[in-house]
N, C-alpha and C positions, 0 to 999 in steps of 0.2 A: 687752446693750445693751454697749461699754465703759465704764470710766469716764470720764466727758470731765471735763478739766484744772480746777483749783479754782484759779484765780487771781483773783475777782473777790471785792472782800468784800462780805458779808452786806449790810451797809446799800441796797451799788448796788441788789440781787437785790431786795430788800423793797421799791426804789424802781419799780424793774419792775414789782411784781407788781403797783402801784397806777395803773402810768401805758400799760405794753402790752396788758399780757391784754386781750383781748375780753373783758368787762365784760355782768355782765347788767342790766337795764332796766326800771324797772318802768312804761315804755309798752307791752311784748310784743314787741319788736327781740330781731330777732338784731344785736346790733354789735360789728361787727369792724374789727381796727388793721388797717394796709397801710402797713409801713416801707420806707421809700425812700430815698437819700443825698443825692438830683440835682436843689436847690430848681426849679432848671430846667424838669424834665420834671414840678413839680409838678400848674400848670392838665393836663398830658396824662393823667396818672394818675385825676387827679379825673376827668377827662373819661367817659376808661373806666368808674370807677366809678360815675359818675351814670345810663350806658347802662346800668347792670346795676341800680342798684336801682327805673329810672324799672317798670323790670321784675318788680323782686321791693319792692314798698313796703315788704316785714318785715324789709329788709336794709337795716342802716345802715355806712359802712363809709369809717372814718376815714383821712384819707392824714396820715404820720406822716414829717415830715423831720429828720435828722440828719444832722452832719457824717462823712463816708468814714472818719474816725479813731476818733469815738466809735461809730461804728453796729456793728464789727464787738467793740468793748466790749462795747458793750449784747446786743447778738447772742451772745457767749459765756454773759454772765452769765443768758443769761433761759434758754438753753438749760439753764445750768447749776441752772437752780430753777426749770426748768418754769413757764416764763413766756414763753415767745417768742410775739412778735406773730401775728397768727391769718394776714396773707398782708406774706412780706418779698422784698425782691433776692435774689437769689445769684448771686454773678463766679463767674467760672473762675477761680479762686486758689485757691477757698473750698469751691466744693462736692463736693469730694472729702472732704476733712475731715470736715465735718462727714455727710455721707452717708456714709459710713466709720463713722463713730460711734451709726448710727442714729438722727438726729438727725431727718432728712427723708423726710417722706412720699412714699411710692412713689409714681408717677403715671403708670407705666407705662400703664397700661390705662384711666386716667383717660377717655376716647372711647367710648364703644361702637363703632365704626369700628376695629379690631384696626392701622388702617395709616396715619392721620387723620395721625402723626408722620412720617409716611414719603412723606407722599402732597402733604404742607404746609410740610412742612421742613426745607432741605439736612444733609447729614449731618453739617455743622459744624458749625452751631444744637443737633441733637441730641444732638449729638459735647458741647457745653457743659455740657447738658442734663442725665449721664448722668455715673451713679459707675463707681466700679470693676468692681460687678460688671454694666457693661453694662445695667440698670435706669435709667428716667426718673425722677427725683428734684427736676425742675420745668418748666414748662412757656415757651419758646425765647421770652422777648420784642422781642429784635434783631440785627442785626447789627448790625457795623462794620468801618473797615478805617481805613487812613494814606493821607494826600494828601499831596501838597508843593504848600506854599502859597506864592506869591513874588509882591511890589510890582511893580508894574506900570509909575509911575513910574522906579520906579528900570532895569530893565529898557530904558527907551525912553530914559534919559537916556544910560546906558553904547550907542544905536545895536541894541541884541541883539531880537533874533526874544524872543516868548514863550517857554515849557517845552510841550512836544506828545509826541504818543504816540513819538516816533522819537527820544527826549532819553533819553539813556547821560550815568552817570558821569562822563564824560570831559565832557559838554557842561555838567555838570553846575558841573562845578570852573573852564572857563573862560570860563564867563560868571559864577561870583563874582570871577575874579579882575579880570573888564573893569569889573565895577560897582566894585570895590573900588577902581582905578584911576581909572577915572571922580566916584566919589561922595564918597570915605574912607568907605563904609559898606559893611559888613560882608554876604558873599554867603552860602554855604548856611551855618547855623550846628546843627553836628553835637553835638546835645547828650545828653551819658554818659545814655540810657536802654535799655531792650527793647523795646517795641514798637514806641513812638516812638523807636526809633534802628535801635543796631544790627544786631538780630533781622533787619530786611528786606533791607541790605543781606545775610546771611549766604543767607539763600533765594535772593535774587535772583542768589548768586554758586555757587547750587548745594548749600550747603553746609546743614548742622541740627544745631539745639539738642540737641531729641531725636532720634533713629530712630523711622523706621517705626510698630514698635512702641510707640514710646513708654515705652521703660525706660531704654536709655544713652544717653547724653549722647554730642555731638558739639565737644567746646569745643578735642580736637587734631589733629578729623579736616580737611584739608588746605584743604579751599574754605572750611569754619569758617574757621581759623585765619589763612587772606589776606583775608577779608573784614571782620574784628577788626579785623586791620592796618590794613586801609584803612582805615576809618570811624573810628582812632582816630588813626591819624597825617593825619587832613583839619584837626584842631586845629594842624598844624607850618608853614598856614599862615598869610599875614597876616590873609586876609581870614575867616577863621575864630574865635569867639573861644575862647580853654580854659575851661578848667571852674574857675579860679577867678573865671570872667565868670557862670557860668551859676550859679552857689553863691550870686551875689548878687540874679541875672535871668535869669529864666526864659525860655530863646526866643521865646516870644509873647511875651512883657511886648516883648523887644527890640524881634523884627519892627512893632509893634503902636504904639512908639514913633517908628519909623521911623531906627530902628541898625541892620536886619538886612534883607536881600532874601528869605530864604529860609529857612524850617525843615517842620519834618514835625508835621503834628496830628492826633489821628484826631477822624473827620468830626463826633462826640458836641460838640465845641467849635463848630462853623463857628457855627450859630445864635446863640451867645450872643456869640461875638466881632462876625457884625454888628449887635447892638443893641447893643454894650458902645460900641462904638470906630463911632460915626455918621458920625465926621469923615472915615473911612476909608473907610465905603462907596466905590464902584468906584475904589478907590485899589488894591485886589489881585484876586486869583485864584486858583483850585487849577488842581493837575493831575495825573495819573497818575506815580507815582513814577517816579526816571529807572531805564532797564532795563542791568544790568550791561553794561558792553562788550562782554568774552570771558567769559563764565562757564563754571567748570568743568562743568558739566550742566545742560542744559536752555537754556530761552532766553530767560534773564534778567532775567524776571516776577516779581513777587512784593510781597507784601503782607500785612503781620502781622493778621488777622481775627478778633474777639473778639464776643460776643455775652453779656446777662445772661439770666437767668431768673427766675421767679412758684415762688416753694417754700412751704411751708409746713411746719409740722411733724409726723411721726407720731403724737404723742399730740396733738393742737390737741384741744380741746376740743368747737369747730364743725365736725370737720374735715369735716362732709358738709357743710353747706352751701358750706367753702374752695372745694370743691372745682368746685362747679359755677359758683362765682365765676371762677378758674380756667380751669373751661372756657370761660365769654363771653371773657374775657382773651388767650387761646390760637388764639380761630375767628376767624372773617373778620371778621365785625364789629366785635370786639374788635379786631384787629391796625392797622385801617382809620383805627381813631379816634386810635390814639397816632400812628399817621405822617398824616393832615392835622393832628393837633395842633403837631406839629415838633418834639415829645419824642425820637424814637428813628428810626430807620430799623428799618421792622417784622421778622423774623424767617419773617414767613409769606409764604412765594412766590408771585411777581408784582404783589403788594403796596408792594414796594419804594417806589415811585414815587408816591406815596403822600405821603411825606418833603417835594417840593420842591412843594406845595399850600403850607407856611409862607413859603417861600422867594419867592412870589409878592409879598409884600405891601413889597417894598422895593423904592424907585425902581432900582435896581442890582441883579442877580442872579446871583450866583455860580454858575457851570459844573457842578453838584452834577450832573448826568450823569457826570460823572469818577468818581462814587464808586460809583454802581452798574456803572459799562464793567467796574470793577478786581476785579469780584467772582465774575472766567471765569478767576480768577488767581488769587485768595486764599491764603494757610496758616492753619490754621488755629493759630488765639494755642498757645504752646505753655505745656505739664502734665503734669503725672501726681501720682499717688497720696502722691508723696517729695519734691516738686521746694517748698511748704512749706519743708521739715526744711533745704533747698541756698540759697536761693532769694537772703537776706540774704546770704549767704558767699560765692556766686560776685559779687552787687554788690558787694560791699565789696572782692573781687580785684580788680573793671572798677576801682571808684577807685587802686587798689594801680599797675595798668594805666598810669591815667591820669598817676598824678606818678611813672611815670619805673622802675616795675620790670619786672624782665625779660618783654616779651609769651612768649613760648612755653614759659617755669620758671611762668609765671602758667597761662596755659592750659590746659599738664597738672595744675595743682591743680586749678582750675575742675575739670577731666574726672573725677579722683580721688572730689574728693568730693562730686560728684554719682551716680556710678558706686556708690560707698561707703555708700547707701542703698537700691541695688535690690532684697540677699538680703532685706532687714529686714524 
């Protein structure tokens, strides 16, 4: 195994040894730790664990929640000191890093049925759980996509029809201008982001961030460059805040304080937003992303889809027990529990709409069917084994573009940086 970078203090490793590692117990049971980063999903994860331990009373699973930033610091320290949690979420941005270092257990043959993954999960879900060598290092957990969230009252005030399946970028712009003219509020809020921003526009226009083999970047490819220029240019309109505004106020905060009419949101946030903004229930809804009206190629439809997976350490002391838990998490029963809890849209094919169950608890139900219909043309979250090395530099260059840097020169730099790692 490659040497894992030594960046974390030894005292943190000691704390992790005491607090994260599944430890022995005088009750004779196997105690497992399950690490996640989203408190909103804790109940759903606990429900799955409870269903498993009800059938296996000799196992105890403790769900531990930490913040996103602390999660990766702790996990890296735990990998360094061989004190990994027994089960943990793995993100697409990180899985290749951990898999390539030999940290993650190979779960390719987890199920007796050699076709289990292929029969029950999409290629995107399997891809998000795979390493550079093509082996599967995580059990697919969920899948997501990006939706257009819009304020119905602002559309009504401007005398506009709500966004529909035929909406294009042009419709989004004209609606934004009409809402701004009528209400003085922002229209579409074009935030500088990848999955929640310009990536979607690039693929709608027929461009790409990485080529079909996930090797070479496409920042200078004409369709990609044109889409990025279009997206960046949106903030030149009076109805779109600039990035200085977003440095103080996120588009979601602006939307739910009724300062703007539209923004792109991940479906994973919709439930918490319904809970956190009860006064807004009934005032907003979701729609598919507007289409590119004149794409360089394709039909103008695309939305970036990502998904987490459940992983475990290759050298975990409770590995066989953990694998049995993971088999349950990836089963139809386990995935159904996750969906009905509202935690996330299950990755398991055919169970997507179980996620709708929890939304029925609200007096007004947003049109979550839009989430499912858009899966027909989603694009896999962009990633390869070298992206973690150039991601931050590319993001910094996008900031420079918004601050007035020559966009063609910046795109060329982004292309050069990304491709410089191809042979490394």
